[in-house]
mmCIF file of the protein (N, C-alpha, C, O) and its ligand, coordinates in Angstrom:
data_MODEL
# 
_entry.id   MODEL 
# 
loop_
_entity.id 
_entity.type 
_entity.pdbx_number_of_molecules 
1 polymer     1 
2 non-polymer 1 
# 
_entity_poly.entity_id                      1 
_entity_poly.type                           'polypeptide(L)' 
_entity_poly.nstd_linkage                   no 
_entity_poly.nstd_monomer                   no 
_entity_poly.pdbx_seq_one_letter_code       MAATPKRKLSTGRQGRRRSQIKLGTPKMITCKKCGSLKRAHYICQKCKAD 
_entity_poly.pdbx_seq_one_letter_code_can   MAATPKRKLSTGRQGRRRSQIKLGTPKMITCKKCGSLKRAHYICQKCKAD 
_entity_poly.pdbx_strand_id                 A 
# 
loop_
_entity_poly_seq.entity_id 
_entity_poly_seq.num 
_entity_poly_seq.mon_id 
_entity_poly_seq.hetero 
1 1  MET n 
1 2  ALA n 
1 3  ALA n 
1 4  THR n 
1 5  PRO n 
1 6  LYS n 
1 7  ARG n 
1 8  LYS n 
1 9  LEU n 
1 10 SER n 
1 11 THR n 
1 12 GLY n 
1 13 ARG n 
1 14 GLN n 
1 15 GLY n 
1 16 ARG n 
1 17 ARG n 
1 18 ARG n 
1 19 SER n 
1 20 GLN n 
1 21 ILE n 
1 22 LYS n 
1 23 LEU n 
1 24 GLY n 
1 25 THR n 
1 26 PRO n 
1 27 LYS n 
1 28 MET n 
1 29 ILE n 
1 30 THR n 
1 31 CYS n 
1 32 LYS n 
1 33 LYS n 
1 34 CYS n 
1 35 GLY n 
1 36 SER n 
1 37 LEU n 
1 38 LYS n 
1 39 ARG n 
1 40 ALA n 
1 41 HIS n 
1 42 TYR n 
1 43 ILE n 
1 44 CYS n 
1 45 GLN n 
1 46 LYS n 
1 47 CYS n 
1 48 LYS n 
1 49 ALA n 
1 50 ASP n 
# 
loop_
_struct_asym.id 
_struct_asym.entity_id 
A 1 
B 2 
# 
loop_
_chem_comp.id 
_chem_comp.type 
_chem_comp.mon_nstd_flag 
ALA 'L-peptide linking' y 
ARG 'L-peptide linking' y 
ASP 'L-peptide linking' y 
CYS 'L-peptide linking' y 
GLN 'L-peptide linking' y 
GLY 'peptide linking'   y 
HIS 'L-peptide linking' y 
ILE 'L-peptide linking' y 
LEU 'L-peptide linking' y 
LYS 'L-peptide linking' y 
MET 'L-peptide linking' y 
PRO 'L-peptide linking' y 
SER 'L-peptide linking' y 
THR 'L-peptide linking' y 
TYR 'L-peptide linking' y 
ZN  non-polymer         . 
# 
_pdbx_entity_nonpoly.entity_id   2 
_pdbx_entity_nonpoly.name        ? 
_pdbx_entity_nonpoly.comp_id     ZN 
# 
_pdbx_nonpoly_scheme.asym_id         B 
_pdbx_nonpoly_scheme.entity_id       2 
_pdbx_nonpoly_scheme.mon_id          ZN 
_pdbx_nonpoly_scheme.ndb_seq_num     1 
_pdbx_nonpoly_scheme.pdb_seq_num     101 
_pdbx_nonpoly_scheme.auth_seq_num    101 
_pdbx_nonpoly_scheme.pdb_mon_id      ZN 
_pdbx_nonpoly_scheme.auth_mon_id     ZN 
_pdbx_nonpoly_scheme.pdb_strand_id   A 
_pdbx_nonpoly_scheme.pdb_ins_code    . 
# 
loop_
_atom_site.group_PDB 
_atom_site.id 
_atom_site.type_symbol 
_atom_site.label_atom_id 
_atom_site.label_alt_id 
_atom_site.label_comp_id 
_atom_site.label_asym_id 
_atom_site.label_entity_id 
_atom_site.label_seq_id 
_atom_site.pdbx_PDB_ins_code 
_atom_site.Cartn_x 
_atom_site.Cartn_y 
_atom_site.Cartn_z 
_atom_site.occupancy 
_atom_site.B_iso_or_equiv 
_atom_site.pdbx_formal_charge 
_atom_site.auth_seq_id 
_atom_site.auth_comp_id 
_atom_site.auth_asym_id 
_atom_site.auth_atom_id 
_atom_site.pdbx_PDB_model_num 
ATOM   1   N  N  . MET A 1 1  ? 0.841  -1.209 0.000   1.00 0.00 ? 1   MET A N  1 
ATOM   2   C  CA . MET A 1 1  ? 0.000  0.000  0.000   1.00 0.00 ? 1   MET A CA 1 
ATOM   3   C  C  . MET A 1 1  ? 0.869  1.249  0.000   1.00 0.00 ? 1   MET A C  1 
ATOM   4   O  O  . MET A 1 1  ? 1.887  1.324  0.688   1.00 0.00 ? 1   MET A O  1 
ATOM   5   N  N  . ALA A 1 2  ? 0.459  2.183  -0.756  1.00 0.00 ? 2   ALA A N  1 
ATOM   6   C  CA . ALA A 1 2  ? 1.237  3.412  -0.862  1.00 0.00 ? 2   ALA A CA 1 
ATOM   7   C  C  . ALA A 1 2  ? 1.008  4.295  0.354   1.00 0.00 ? 2   ALA A C  1 
ATOM   8   O  O  . ALA A 1 2  ? -0.034 4.207  1.003   1.00 0.00 ? 2   ALA A O  1 
ATOM   9   N  N  . ALA A 1 3  ? 1.982  5.148  0.664   1.00 0.00 ? 3   ALA A N  1 
ATOM   10  C  CA . ALA A 1 3  ? 1.855  6.093  1.770   1.00 0.00 ? 3   ALA A CA 1 
ATOM   11  C  C  . ALA A 1 3  ? 0.762  7.106  1.442   1.00 0.00 ? 3   ALA A C  1 
ATOM   12  O  O  . ALA A 1 3  ? 0.705  7.646  0.337   1.00 0.00 ? 3   ALA A O  1 
ATOM   13  N  N  . THR A 1 4  ? -0.095 7.348  2.416   1.00 0.00 ? 4   THR A N  1 
ATOM   14  C  CA . THR A 1 4  ? -1.236 8.231  2.200   1.00 0.00 ? 4   THR A CA 1 
ATOM   15  C  C  . THR A 1 4  ? -1.248 9.304  3.280   1.00 0.00 ? 4   THR A C  1 
ATOM   16  O  O  . THR A 1 4  ? -0.972 8.996  4.440   1.00 0.00 ? 4   THR A O  1 
ATOM   17  N  N  . PRO A 1 5  ? -1.551 10.531 2.946   1.00 0.00 ? 5   PRO A N  1 
ATOM   18  C  CA . PRO A 1 5  ? -1.638 11.570 3.969   1.00 0.00 ? 5   PRO A CA 1 
ATOM   19  C  C  . PRO A 1 5  ? -2.741 11.271 4.987   1.00 0.00 ? 5   PRO A C  1 
ATOM   20  O  O  . PRO A 1 5  ? -3.807 10.771 4.627   1.00 0.00 ? 5   PRO A O  1 
ATOM   21  N  N  . LYS A 1 6  ? -2.478 11.580 6.258   1.00 0.00 ? 6   LYS A N  1 
ATOM   22  C  CA . LYS A 1 6  ? -3.404 11.244 7.341   1.00 0.00 ? 6   LYS A CA 1 
ATOM   23  C  C  . LYS A 1 6  ? -4.697 12.025 7.256   1.00 0.00 ? 6   LYS A C  1 
ATOM   24  O  O  . LYS A 1 6  ? -5.777 11.479 7.486   1.00 0.00 ? 6   LYS A O  1 
ATOM   25  N  N  . ARG A 1 7  ? -4.590 13.312 6.923   1.00 0.00 ? 7   ARG A N  1 
ATOM   26  C  CA . ARG A 1 7  ? -5.800 14.121 6.825   1.00 0.00 ? 7   ARG A CA 1 
ATOM   27  C  C  . ARG A 1 7  ? -5.782 14.986 5.573   1.00 0.00 ? 7   ARG A C  1 
ATOM   28  O  O  . ARG A 1 7  ? -4.748 15.219 4.947   1.00 0.00 ? 7   ARG A O  1 
ATOM   29  N  N  . LYS A 1 8  ? -6.956 15.438 5.252   1.00 0.00 ? 8   LYS A N  1 
ATOM   30  C  CA . LYS A 1 8  ? -7.138 16.275 4.061   1.00 0.00 ? 8   LYS A CA 1 
ATOM   31  C  C  . LYS A 1 8  ? -6.439 17.614 4.249   1.00 0.00 ? 8   LYS A C  1 
ATOM   32  O  O  . LYS A 1 8  ? -6.507 18.217 5.320   1.00 0.00 ? 8   LYS A O  1 
ATOM   33  N  N  . LEU A 1 9  ? -5.772 18.065 3.208   1.00 0.00 ? 9   LEU A N  1 
ATOM   34  C  CA . LEU A 1 9  ? -5.109 19.363 3.246   1.00 0.00 ? 9   LEU A CA 1 
ATOM   35  C  C  . LEU A 1 9  ? -6.162 20.448 3.110   1.00 0.00 ? 9   LEU A C  1 
ATOM   36  O  O  . LEU A 1 9  ? -7.005 20.398 2.214   1.00 0.00 ? 9   LEU A O  1 
ATOM   37  N  N  . SER A 1 10 ? -6.112 21.435 4.007   1.00 0.00 ? 10  SER A N  1 
ATOM   38  C  CA . SER A 1 10 ? -7.072 22.526 3.916   1.00 0.00 ? 10  SER A CA 1 
ATOM   39  C  C  . SER A 1 10 ? -6.789 23.349 2.659   1.00 0.00 ? 10  SER A C  1 
ATOM   40  O  O  . SER A 1 10 ? -5.663 23.378 2.162   1.00 0.00 ? 10  SER A O  1 
ATOM   41  N  N  . THR A 1 11 ? -7.814 24.006 2.163   1.00 0.00 ? 11  THR A N  1 
ATOM   42  C  CA . THR A 1 11 ? -7.644 24.795 0.942   1.00 0.00 ? 11  THR A CA 1 
ATOM   43  C  C  . THR A 1 11 ? -6.627 25.912 1.151   1.00 0.00 ? 11  THR A C  1 
ATOM   44  O  O  . THR A 1 11 ? -5.967 26.348 0.208   1.00 0.00 ? 11  THR A O  1 
ATOM   45  N  N  . GLY A 1 12 ? -6.504 26.380 2.422   1.00 0.00 ? 12  GLY A N  1 
ATOM   46  C  CA . GLY A 1 12 ? -5.528 27.428 2.717   1.00 0.00 ? 12  GLY A CA 1 
ATOM   47  C  C  . GLY A 1 12 ? -4.108 26.939 2.513   1.00 0.00 ? 12  GLY A C  1 
ATOM   48  O  O  . GLY A 1 12 ? -3.291 27.628 1.903   1.00 0.00 ? 12  GLY A O  1 
ATOM   49  N  N  . ARG A 1 13 ? -3.809 25.740 3.026   1.00 0.00 ? 13  ARG A N  1 
ATOM   50  C  CA . ARG A 1 13 ? -2.459 25.179 2.868   1.00 0.00 ? 13  ARG A CA 1 
ATOM   51  C  C  . ARG A 1 13 ? -2.184 24.852 1.405   1.00 0.00 ? 13  ARG A C  1 
ATOM   52  O  O  . ARG A 1 13 ? -1.080 25.056 0.901   1.00 0.00 ? 13  ARG A O  1 
ATOM   53  N  N  . GLN A 1 14 ? -3.192 24.351 0.750   1.00 0.00 ? 14  GLN A N  1 
ATOM   54  C  CA . GLN A 1 14 ? -3.063 24.021 -0.671  1.00 0.00 ? 14  GLN A CA 1 
ATOM   55  C  C  . GLN A 1 14 ? -2.737 25.290 -1.471  1.00 0.00 ? 14  GLN A C  1 
ATOM   56  O  O  . GLN A 1 14 ? -1.891 25.278 -2.364  1.00 0.00 ? 14  GLN A O  1 
ATOM   57  N  N  . GLY A 1 15 ? -3.417 26.362 -1.134  1.00 0.00 ? 15  GLY A N  1 
ATOM   58  C  CA . GLY A 1 15 ? -3.191 27.636 -1.809  1.00 0.00 ? 15  GLY A CA 1 
ATOM   59  C  C  . GLY A 1 15 ? -1.810 28.180 -1.552  1.00 0.00 ? 15  GLY A C  1 
ATOM   60  O  O  . GLY A 1 15 ? -1.167 28.724 -2.450  1.00 0.00 ? 15  GLY A O  1 
ATOM   61  N  N  . ARG A 1 16 ? -1.343 28.028 -0.293  1.00 0.00 ? 16  ARG A N  1 
ATOM   62  C  CA . ARG A 1 16 ? -0.006 28.517 0.050   1.00 0.00 ? 16  ARG A CA 1 
ATOM   63  C  C  . ARG A 1 16 ? 1.062  27.763 -0.736  1.00 0.00 ? 16  ARG A C  1 
ATOM   64  O  O  . ARG A 1 16 ? 2.027  28.365 -1.207  1.00 0.00 ? 16  ARG A O  1 
ATOM   65  N  N  . ARG A 1 17 ? 0.896  26.458 -0.880  1.00 0.00 ? 17  ARG A N  1 
ATOM   66  C  CA . ARG A 1 17 ? 1.854  25.671 -1.643  1.00 0.00 ? 17  ARG A CA 1 
ATOM   67  C  C  . ARG A 1 17 ? 1.824  26.091 -3.116  1.00 0.00 ? 17  ARG A C  1 
ATOM   68  O  O  . ARG A 1 17 ? 2.864  26.292 -3.743  1.00 0.00 ? 17  ARG A O  1 
ATOM   69  N  N  . ARG A 1 18 ? 0.606  26.217 -3.649  1.00 0.00 ? 18  ARG A N  1 
ATOM   70  C  CA . ARG A 1 18 ? 0.475  26.534 -5.074  1.00 0.00 ? 18  ARG A CA 1 
ATOM   71  C  C  . ARG A 1 18 ? 0.853  27.983 -5.395  1.00 0.00 ? 18  ARG A C  1 
ATOM   72  O  O  . ARG A 1 18 ? 1.056  28.332 -6.558  1.00 0.00 ? 18  ARG A O  1 
ATOM   73  N  N  . SER A 1 19 ? 0.945  28.814 -4.372  1.00 0.00 ? 19  SER A N  1 
ATOM   74  C  CA . SER A 1 19 ? 1.349  30.199 -4.621  1.00 0.00 ? 19  SER A CA 1 
ATOM   75  C  C  . SER A 1 19 ? 2.788  30.260 -5.091  1.00 0.00 ? 19  SER A C  1 
ATOM   76  O  O  . SER A 1 19 ? 3.207  31.234 -5.716  1.00 0.00 ? 19  SER A O  1 
ATOM   77  N  N  . GLN A 1 20 ? 3.566  29.186 -4.778  1.00 0.00 ? 20  GLN A N  1 
ATOM   78  C  CA . GLN A 1 20 ? 4.976  29.139 -5.190  1.00 0.00 ? 20  GLN A CA 1 
ATOM   79  C  C  . GLN A 1 20 ? 5.126  28.643 -6.625  1.00 0.00 ? 20  GLN A C  1 
ATOM   80  O  O  . GLN A 1 20 ? 6.175  28.823 -7.243  1.00 0.00 ? 20  GLN A O  1 
ATOM   81  N  N  . ILE A 1 21 ? 4.077  28.020 -7.150  1.00 0.00 ? 21  ILE A N  1 
ATOM   82  C  CA . ILE A 1 21 ? 4.145  27.471 -8.506  1.00 0.00 ? 21  ILE A CA 1 
ATOM   83  C  C  . ILE A 1 21 ? 3.865  28.584 -9.502  1.00 0.00 ? 21  ILE A C  1 
ATOM   84  O  O  . ILE A 1 21 ? 2.764  29.135 -9.532  1.00 0.00 ? 21  ILE A O  1 
ATOM   85  N  N  . LYS A 1 22 ? 4.823  28.904 -10.285 1.00 0.00 ? 22  LYS A N  1 
ATOM   86  C  CA . LYS A 1 22 ? 4.623  29.929 -11.313 1.00 0.00 ? 22  LYS A CA 1 
ATOM   87  C  C  . LYS A 1 22 ? 5.649  29.733 -12.420 1.00 0.00 ? 22  LYS A C  1 
ATOM   88  O  O  . LYS A 1 22 ? 6.680  29.089 -12.231 1.00 0.00 ? 22  LYS A O  1 
ATOM   89  N  N  . LEU A 1 23 ? 5.347  30.290 -13.546 1.00 0.00 ? 23  LEU A N  1 
ATOM   90  C  CA . LEU A 1 23 ? 6.252  30.220 -14.678 1.00 0.00 ? 23  LEU A CA 1 
ATOM   91  C  C  . LEU A 1 23 ? 7.339  31.267 -14.497 1.00 0.00 ? 23  LEU A C  1 
ATOM   92  O  O  . LEU A 1 23 ? 7.073  32.384 -14.053 1.00 0.00 ? 23  LEU A O  1 
ATOM   93  N  N  . GLY A 1 24 ? 8.542  30.902 -14.837 1.00 0.00 ? 24  GLY A N  1 
ATOM   94  C  CA . GLY A 1 24 ? 9.653  31.838 -14.755 1.00 0.00 ? 24  GLY A CA 1 
ATOM   95  C  C  . GLY A 1 24 ? 9.596  32.814 -15.913 1.00 0.00 ? 24  GLY A C  1 
ATOM   96  O  O  . GLY A 1 24 ? 8.770  32.687 -16.816 1.00 0.00 ? 24  GLY A O  1 
ATOM   97  N  N  . THR A 1 25 ? 10.485 33.787 -15.869 1.00 0.00 ? 25  THR A N  1 
ATOM   98  C  CA . THR A 1 25 ? 10.537 34.738 -16.971 1.00 0.00 ? 25  THR A CA 1 
ATOM   99  C  C  . THR A 1 25 ? 11.146 34.029 -18.179 1.00 0.00 ? 25  THR A C  1 
ATOM   100 O  O  . THR A 1 25 ? 12.161 33.348 -18.036 1.00 0.00 ? 25  THR A O  1 
ATOM   101 N  N  . PRO A 1 26 ? 10.553 34.170 -19.363 1.00 0.00 ? 26  PRO A N  1 
ATOM   102 C  CA . PRO A 1 26 ? 11.083 33.499 -20.532 1.00 0.00 ? 26  PRO A CA 1 
ATOM   103 C  C  . PRO A 1 26 ? 12.443 34.052 -20.933 1.00 0.00 ? 26  PRO A C  1 
ATOM   104 O  O  . PRO A 1 26 ? 12.668 35.263 -20.918 1.00 0.00 ? 26  PRO A O  1 
ATOM   105 N  N  . LYS A 1 27 ? 13.351 33.139 -21.295 1.00 0.00 ? 27  LYS A N  1 
ATOM   106 C  CA . LYS A 1 27 ? 14.690 33.541 -21.721 1.00 0.00 ? 27  LYS A CA 1 
ATOM   107 C  C  . LYS A 1 27 ? 14.610 34.167 -23.116 1.00 0.00 ? 27  LYS A C  1 
ATOM   108 O  O  . LYS A 1 27 ? 14.087 33.568 -24.055 1.00 0.00 ? 27  LYS A O  1 
ATOM   109 N  N  . MET A 1 28 ? 15.130 35.360 -23.221 1.00 0.00 ? 28  MET A N  1 
ATOM   110 C  CA . MET A 1 28 ? 15.094 36.070 -24.492 1.00 0.00 ? 28  MET A CA 1 
ATOM   111 C  C  . MET A 1 28 ? 16.505 36.199 -25.051 1.00 0.00 ? 28  MET A C  1 
ATOM   112 O  O  . MET A 1 28 ? 17.449 36.525 -24.331 1.00 0.00 ? 28  MET A O  1 
ATOM   113 N  N  . ILE A 1 29 ? 16.625 35.942 -26.322 1.00 0.00 ? 29  ILE A N  1 
ATOM   114 C  CA . ILE A 1 29 ? 17.910 36.116 -27.005 1.00 0.00 ? 29  ILE A CA 1 
ATOM   115 C  C  . ILE A 1 29 ? 17.679 36.929 -28.270 1.00 0.00 ? 29  ILE A C  1 
ATOM   116 O  O  . ILE A 1 29 ? 16.551 37.039 -28.750 1.00 0.00 ? 29  ILE A O  1 
ATOM   117 N  N  . THR A 1 30 ? 18.740 37.490 -28.800 1.00 0.00 ? 30  THR A N  1 
ATOM   118 C  CA . THR A 1 30 ? 18.582 38.256 -30.039 1.00 0.00 ? 30  THR A CA 1 
ATOM   119 C  C  . THR A 1 30 ? 18.738 37.308 -31.221 1.00 0.00 ? 30  THR A C  1 
ATOM   120 O  O  . THR A 1 30 ? 19.601 36.430 -31.223 1.00 0.00 ? 30  THR A O  1 
ATOM   121 N  N  . CYS A 1 31 ? 17.897 37.499 -32.216 1.00 0.00 ? 31  CYS A N  1 
ATOM   122 C  CA . CYS A 1 31 ? 17.924 36.669 -33.421 1.00 0.00 ? 31  CYS A CA 1 
ATOM   123 C  C  . CYS A 1 31 ? 19.220 36.942 -34.192 1.00 0.00 ? 31  CYS A C  1 
ATOM   124 O  O  . CYS A 1 31 ? 19.623 38.088 -34.396 1.00 0.00 ? 31  CYS A O  1 
ATOM   125 N  N  . LYS A 1 32 ? 19.849 35.849 -34.610 1.00 0.00 ? 32  LYS A N  1 
ATOM   126 C  CA . LYS A 1 32 ? 21.115 35.997 -35.323 1.00 0.00 ? 32  LYS A CA 1 
ATOM   127 C  C  . LYS A 1 32 ? 20.903 36.589 -36.715 1.00 0.00 ? 32  LYS A C  1 
ATOM   128 O  O  . LYS A 1 32 ? 21.793 37.231 -37.272 1.00 0.00 ? 32  LYS A O  1 
ATOM   129 N  N  . LYS A 1 33 ? 19.721 36.367 -37.262 1.00 0.00 ? 33  LYS A N  1 
ATOM   130 C  CA . LYS A 1 33 ? 19.463 36.784 -38.632 1.00 0.00 ? 33  LYS A CA 1 
ATOM   131 C  C  . LYS A 1 33 ? 19.010 38.243 -38.732 1.00 0.00 ? 33  LYS A C  1 
ATOM   132 O  O  . LYS A 1 33 ? 19.564 39.020 -39.510 1.00 0.00 ? 33  LYS A O  1 
ATOM   133 N  N  . CYS A 1 34 ? 17.986 38.612 -37.928 1.00 0.00 ? 34  CYS A N  1 
ATOM   134 C  CA . CYS A 1 34 ? 17.453 39.971 -38.051 1.00 0.00 ? 34  CYS A CA 1 
ATOM   135 C  C  . CYS A 1 34 ? 17.755 40.837 -36.833 1.00 0.00 ? 34  CYS A C  1 
ATOM   136 O  O  . CYS A 1 34 ? 17.504 42.042 -36.854 1.00 0.00 ? 34  CYS A O  1 
ATOM   137 N  N  . GLY A 1 35 ? 18.295 40.234 -35.767 1.00 0.00 ? 35  GLY A N  1 
ATOM   138 C  CA . GLY A 1 35 ? 18.702 41.019 -34.617 1.00 0.00 ? 35  GLY A CA 1 
ATOM   139 C  C  . GLY A 1 35 ? 17.590 41.397 -33.652 1.00 0.00 ? 35  GLY A C  1 
ATOM   140 O  O  . GLY A 1 35 ? 17.843 42.106 -32.679 1.00 0.00 ? 35  GLY A O  1 
ATOM   141 N  N  . SER A 1 36 ? 16.363 40.941 -33.897 1.00 0.00 ? 36  SER A N  1 
ATOM   142 C  CA . SER A 1 36 ? 15.262 41.270 -33.004 1.00 0.00 ? 36  SER A CA 1 
ATOM   143 C  C  . SER A 1 36 ? 15.237 40.302 -31.815 1.00 0.00 ? 36  SER A C  1 
ATOM   144 O  O  . SER A 1 36 ? 15.774 39.198 -31.900 1.00 0.00 ? 36  SER A O  1 
ATOM   145 N  N  . LEU A 1 37 ? 14.613 40.718 -30.714 1.00 0.00 ? 37  LEU A N  1 
ATOM   146 C  CA . LEU A 1 37 ? 14.536 39.902 -29.514 1.00 0.00 ? 37  LEU A CA 1 
ATOM   147 C  C  . LEU A 1 37 ? 13.563 38.746 -29.744 1.00 0.00 ? 37  LEU A C  1 
ATOM   148 O  O  . LEU A 1 37 ? 12.436 38.949 -30.196 1.00 0.00 ? 37  LEU A O  1 
ATOM   149 N  N  . LYS A 1 38 ? 14.015 37.530 -29.426 1.00 0.00 ? 38  LYS A N  1 
ATOM   150 C  CA . LYS A 1 38 ? 13.122 36.374 -29.561 1.00 0.00 ? 38  LYS A CA 1 
ATOM   151 C  C  . LYS A 1 38 ? 13.347 35.429 -28.402 1.00 0.00 ? 38  LYS A C  1 
ATOM   152 O  O  . LYS A 1 38 ? 14.386 35.485 -27.743 1.00 0.00 ? 38  LYS A O  1 
ATOM   153 N  N  . ARG A 1 39 ? 12.379 34.558 -28.146 1.00 0.00 ? 39  ARG A N  1 
ATOM   154 C  CA . ARG A 1 39 ? 12.496 33.588 -27.072 1.00 0.00 ? 39  ARG A CA 1 
ATOM   155 C  C  . ARG A 1 39 ? 13.478 32.503 -27.480 1.00 0.00 ? 39  ARG A C  1 
ATOM   156 O  O  . ARG A 1 39 ? 13.464 32.040 -28.620 1.00 0.00 ? 39  ARG A O  1 
ATOM   157 N  N  . ALA A 1 40 ? 14.337 32.097 -26.540 1.00 0.00 ? 40  ALA A N  1 
ATOM   158 C  CA . ALA A 1 40 ? 15.316 31.052 -26.813 1.00 0.00 ? 40  ALA A CA 1 
ATOM   159 C  C  . ALA A 1 40 ? 14.594 29.745 -27.130 1.00 0.00 ? 40  ALA A C  1 
ATOM   160 O  O  . ALA A 1 40 ? 13.580 29.437 -26.505 1.00 0.00 ? 40  ALA A O  1 
ATOM   161 N  N  . HIS A 1 41 ? 15.088 28.992 -28.068 1.00 0.00 ? 41  HIS A N  1 
ATOM   162 C  CA . HIS A 1 41 ? 14.550 27.704 -28.525 1.00 0.00 ? 41  HIS A CA 1 
ATOM   163 C  C  . HIS A 1 41 ? 13.220 27.856 -29.256 1.00 0.00 ? 41  HIS A C  1 
ATOM   164 O  O  . HIS A 1 41 ? 12.537 26.864 -29.508 1.00 0.00 ? 41  HIS A O  1 
ATOM   165 N  N  . TYR A 1 42 ? 12.850 29.084 -29.598 1.00 0.00 ? 42  TYR A N  1 
ATOM   166 C  CA . TYR A 1 42 ? 11.622 29.320 -30.362 1.00 0.00 ? 42  TYR A CA 1 
ATOM   167 C  C  . TYR A 1 42 ? 12.009 29.975 -31.683 1.00 0.00 ? 42  TYR A C  1 
ATOM   168 O  O  . TYR A 1 42 ? 13.068 30.593 -31.788 1.00 0.00 ? 42  TYR A O  1 
ATOM   169 N  N  . ILE A 1 43 ? 11.149 29.839 -32.686 1.00 0.00 ? 43  ILE A N  1 
ATOM   170 C  CA . ILE A 1 43 ? 11.478 30.469 -33.956 1.00 0.00 ? 43  ILE A CA 1 
ATOM   171 C  C  . ILE A 1 43 ? 11.240 31.966 -33.837 1.00 0.00 ? 43  ILE A C  1 
ATOM   172 O  O  . ILE A 1 43 ? 10.411 32.423 -33.050 1.00 0.00 ? 43  ILE A O  1 
ATOM   173 N  N  . CYS A 1 44 ? 11.976 32.706 -34.623 1.00 0.00 ? 44  CYS A N  1 
ATOM   174 C  CA . CYS A 1 44 ? 11.816 34.162 -34.616 1.00 0.00 ? 44  CYS A CA 1 
ATOM   175 C  C  . CYS A 1 44 ? 10.485 34.509 -35.290 1.00 0.00 ? 44  CYS A C  1 
ATOM   176 O  O  . CYS A 1 44 ? 10.177 34.030 -36.382 1.00 0.00 ? 44  CYS A O  1 
ATOM   177 N  N  . GLN A 1 45 ? 9.707  35.355 -34.609 1.00 0.00 ? 45  GLN A N  1 
ATOM   178 C  CA . GLN A 1 45 ? 8.397  35.726 -35.147 1.00 0.00 ? 45  GLN A CA 1 
ATOM   179 C  C  . GLN A 1 45 ? 8.527  36.753 -36.264 1.00 0.00 ? 45  GLN A C  1 
ATOM   180 O  O  . GLN A 1 45 ? 7.584  36.989 -37.018 1.00 0.00 ? 45  GLN A O  1 
ATOM   181 N  N  . LYS A 1 46 ? 9.692  37.354 -36.360 1.00 0.00 ? 46  LYS A N  1 
ATOM   182 C  CA . LYS A 1 46 ? 9.876  38.413 -37.362 1.00 0.00 ? 46  LYS A CA 1 
ATOM   183 C  C  . LYS A 1 46 ? 10.318 37.820 -38.708 1.00 0.00 ? 46  LYS A C  1 
ATOM   184 O  O  . LYS A 1 46 ? 9.724  38.108 -39.747 1.00 0.00 ? 46  LYS A O  1 
ATOM   185 N  N  . CYS A 1 47 ? 11.381 36.980 -38.674 1.00 0.00 ? 47  CYS A N  1 
ATOM   186 C  CA . CYS A 1 47 ? 11.874 36.443 -39.939 1.00 0.00 ? 47  CYS A CA 1 
ATOM   187 C  C  . CYS A 1 47 ? 11.599 34.950 -40.092 1.00 0.00 ? 47  CYS A C  1 
ATOM   188 O  O  . CYS A 1 47 ? 11.948 34.360 -41.115 1.00 0.00 ? 47  CYS A O  1 
ATOM   189 N  N  . LYS A 1 48 ? 10.978 34.335 -39.088 1.00 0.00 ? 48  LYS A N  1 
ATOM   190 C  CA . LYS A 1 48 ? 10.610 32.904 -39.106 1.00 0.00 ? 48  LYS A CA 1 
ATOM   191 C  C  . LYS A 1 48 ? 11.806 31.972 -39.317 1.00 0.00 ? 48  LYS A C  1 
ATOM   192 O  O  . LYS A 1 48 ? 11.646 30.838 -39.770 1.00 0.00 ? 48  LYS A O  1 
ATOM   193 N  N  . ALA A 1 49 ? 12.991 32.453 -38.988 1.00 0.00 ? 49  ALA A N  1 
ATOM   194 C  CA . ALA A 1 49 ? 14.176 31.622 -39.140 1.00 0.00 ? 49  ALA A CA 1 
ATOM   195 C  C  . ALA A 1 49 ? 14.589 31.027 -37.798 1.00 0.00 ? 49  ALA A C  1 
ATOM   196 O  O  . ALA A 1 49 ? 14.120 31.478 -36.753 1.00 0.00 ? 49  ALA A O  1 
ATOM   197 N  N  . ASP A 1 50 ? 15.446 30.037 -37.815 1.00 0.00 ? 50  ASP A N  1 
ATOM   198 C  CA . ASP A 1 50 ? 15.996 29.314 -36.660 1.00 0.00 ? 50  ASP A CA 1 
ATOM   199 C  C  . ASP A 1 50 ? 14.971 28.408 -35.996 1.00 0.00 ? 50  ASP A C  1 
ATOM   200 O  O  . ASP A 1 50 ? 15.285 27.737 -35.013 1.00 0.00 ? 50  ASP A O  1 
HETATM 201 ZN ZN . ZN  B 2 .  ? 14.789 36.907 -36.879 1.00 0.00 2 101 ZN  A ZN 1 
# 
């Protein structure tokens, strides 16, 4: 049997834990082709390259 929590987590505690869950700031790099700011590992929205 798997380990199970003894009691139900109150919505307040659940909220406090989830308040730490958030997306970080996206990494931005300059496009090598047109020099505009683009998200790393994403295609450039301006010249559609990379
Ligand atoms: Zn570009």
